[in-house]
C-alpha positions in Angstrom: -46.8 -17.7 10.8 -45.9 -14.2 9.6 -45.5 -12.9 6.1 -41.7 -13.0 6.5 -40.0 -16.1 5.4 -36.9 -17.5 7.0 -34.0 -16.9 4.6 -30.9 -18.8 5.1 -27.8 -16.7 5.8 -25.4 -16.3 3.0 -21.9 -16.8 4.2 -19.2 -14.9 2.2 -15.9 -16.5 3.0 -13.2 -14.0 3.9 -9.8 -14.7 2.5 -6.9 -13.6 4.7 -4.2 -12.1 2.7 -0.7 -12.4 4.3 1.7 -9.8 3.1 5.4 -10.4 3.5 7.3 -7.4 4.8 10.9 -6.4 4.4 13.2 -7.0 1.5 12.6 -10.0 -0.8 15.0 -12.9 -0.3 15.0 -13.7 -4.0 14.9 -11.9 -7.3 11.4 -12.2 -8.8 10.2 -12.1 -12.4 7.7 -9.2 -12.6 4.3 -9.8 -14.0 3.6 -7.4 -16.9 0.9 -6.9 -19.5 1.5 -7.8 -23.1 3.7 -5.2 -24.7 5.0 -3.8 -21.4 8.7 -3.8 -20.7 9.5 -5.4 -17.3 12.5 -3.2 -16.7 10.5 0.0 -17.3 7.7 -1.3 -15.0 10.3 -2.0 -12.2 12.0 1.4 -12.7 8.7 3.3 -12.5 7.8 1.3 -9.3 11.2 2.2 -7.8 10.8 5.9 -8.6 7.1 6.1 -7.6 7.3 3.7 -4.6 4.4 1.6 -6.0 4.2 -2.2 -5.5 4.7 -4.7 -8.4 3.6 -8.3 -8.5 5.8 -11.2 -9.4 4.7 -14.2 -11.4 4.6 -16.2 -8.2 2.3 -13.7 -6.6 4.8 -12.0 -4.3 4.1 -8.3 -4.1 6.7 -5.7 -3.1 8.1 -2.3 -3.8 11.4 -2.6 -5.7 14.3 -0.9 -3.9 17.5 -2.7 -4.6 19.4 -4.4 -7.4 17.9 -7.8 -8.0 21.1 -9.2 -9.6 22.5 -9.6 -6.1 19.8 -12.2 -5.2 19.1 -15.7 -6.4 16.1 -16.0 -8.8 12.8 -17.2 -7.3 12.3 -20.8 -8.2 8.5 -20.4 -8.4 8.8 -17.4 -10.9 11.3 -19.4 -12.9 9.0 -22.4 -13.1 6.0 -20.3 -14.1 8.1 -18.4 -16.8 9.1 -21.9 -18.1 5.5 -22.8 -18.6 4.7 -19.5 -20.3 7.7 -20.1 -22.6 6.4 -23.6 -23.6 3.1 -22.2 -24.7 4.2 -19.0 -26.3 6.6 -18.8 -29.3 9.0 -16.0 -29.3 9.9 -15.8 -25.6 13.5 -15.8 -24.7 15.2 -18.4 -22.4 15.2 -15.8 -19.7 13.1 -12.7 -19.3 14.7 -9.5 -20.5 16.1 -7.1 -17.8 
């Protein structure tokens, strides 16, 4: 036997991220930090061409008027949970 011991291999699982391409098929509620204005975050992303993340996890670069699309059911559900646990949130997120 040698001085080297057999060390079991450490397996680091790789998570495959699937990114949707194209225009979103629903209007999403943008995830923002406390004190940030969602409309300002979306406007900056449109101007700069940077991606934003929705409450449901969908990531995209805003490029069109979301009022023309139905609201994402997952985002609505998640916002409803936030609203239940946080006083002061409106019935719908501000524009």
